Structure formats: structure tokens, C-alpha cells
C-alpha positions as CSV (number, residue, x, y, z in Angstrom):
1,M,0.1,0.0,-0.2
2,I,1.3,3.5,-0.5
3,Q,0.1,6.2,2.0
4,I,0.3,10.0,1.1
5,K,-0.5,12.2,3.7
6,N,-0.3,16.1,3.5
7,L,1.9,16.7,0.4
8,D,2.5,19.5,-1.0
9,F,4.9,21.1,-3.8
10,S,5.8,24.1,-5.8
11,Y,7.8,25.2,-8.5
12,G,9.3,28.0,-7.0
13,S,6.1,30.3,-6.2
14,K,4.3,28.3,-7.9
15,E,2.0,25.6,-6.0
16,V,1.4,22.3,-7.9
17,L,0.1,20.5,-5.4
18,K,-1.9,20.6,-2.3
19,G,-3.0,18.8,0.8
20,I,-3.0,15.5,-1.3
21,N,-4.3,12.7,1.3
22,T,-4.7,9.2,-0.7
23,Q,-3.8,5.6,-0.7
24,F,-3.3,3.2,-3.4
25,V,-4.1,-0.4,-2.2
26,E,-2.0,-3.6,-3.4
27,G,-3.6,-5.3,-6.5
28,R,-5.8,-2.6,-7.7
29,I,-5.5,-0.8,-10.7
30,Y,-5.6,3.5,-10.3
31,G,-5.4,5.9,-13.1
32,L,-4.6,9.6,-12.8
33,L,-6.3,11.6,-14.2
34,G,-6.4,15.8,-15.2
35,P,-4.9,18.4,-17.6
36,N,-1.6,19.5,-18.8
37,G,0.0,21.0,-16.4
38,A,-2.3,19.5,-12.8
39,G,0.6,17.9,-11.1
40,K,0.2,13.8,-12.3
41,S,3.7,13.4,-12.9
42,T,4.7,15.5,-10.4
43,L,2.8,13.1,-8.0
44,L,4.4,10.2,-9.6
45,K,7.3,11.0,-9.3
46,A,7.3,12.1,-5.7
47,V,6.2,8.7,-5.1
48,L,9.3,7.6,-6.8
49,G,11.1,10.0,-4.8
50,Q,12.5,11.6,-8.2
51,R,11.1,15.4,-6.6
52,E,12.0,16.9,-3.0
53,Y,8.3,17.4,-1.3
54,D,6.3,18.6,1.6
55,G,4.1,15.6,3.3
56,V,4.7,12.2,4.2
57,I,4.6,9.4,1.3
58,S,5.0,5.1,3.0
59,F,4.6,2.2,1.7
60,S,3.6,-0.8,3.5
61,V,1.8,-4.3,3.4
62,P,-1.1,-4.5,5.9
63,G,0.0,-6.9,8.8
64,Q,3.6,-6.7,7.6
65,R,6.8,-4.7,8.4
66,T,7.3,-1.5,5.9
67,R,9.5,-2.7,3.5
68,K,10.9,-0.8,0.7
69,A,8.5,-0.4,-2.3
70,K,9.2,-2.0,-5.8
71,I,7.6,0.0,-8.5
72,G,7.6,0.3,-12.5
73,Y,7.8,3.5,-13.9
74,V,7.9,4.3,-18.0
75,P,8.1,8.2,-19.0
76,Q,6.1,9.8,-21.6
77,S,9.5,11.0,-23.0
78,P,12.2,9.1,-22.1
79,A,15.7,10.1,-22.1
80,F,18.2,7.6,-22.9
81,D,21.6,6.6,-24.7
82,P,20.1,4.5,-28.0
83,G,23.4,2.8,-28.0
84,D,22.8,1.5,-24.7
85,P,21.9,-2.4,-24.2
């Protein structure tokens, strides 16, 4: 389970995410919908640890000890070296 509490994120003075509180339960499929610039990618990057944020993001499985999450992510426009295998 991914639990998000009071998540805030700003690009300088532009507030992008404010007071996000939600949870994603293991074994379910979720979708993030919204217009360009709504903060969808920023939220995902915060969960992945690629963005600094204020608030709490925790990962756990009910009834088990907290462990490091395994999350796969493919960006819309990946930047990679075409020569890599």
C-alpha cells in the first residue's frame, strides 16, 4: 500500500500539489486523470523519490513490516542512450 499524507509541492512560487491525502491499495489498478499541468507526473515523481516534497509518503503491506516498495515507471518521453543494450 502507498499512503500519501498532506503532500505539497511547488515549483518556486507556483504551487502544484497542495494537501494531497490518498492511498493506493496493493492489487488494484489506479489511473491519474487531469489536464496538462495538473501535477500528475509530479505526484508520480514524488512517489518514486525523484522530487523533493513536503508531507509523508509511506509504503507498507497491511499486517507486514514496512519495506522498500518495488515500483515500475516508464516516462512518456524517456531520455536514454540509444547505444545502451
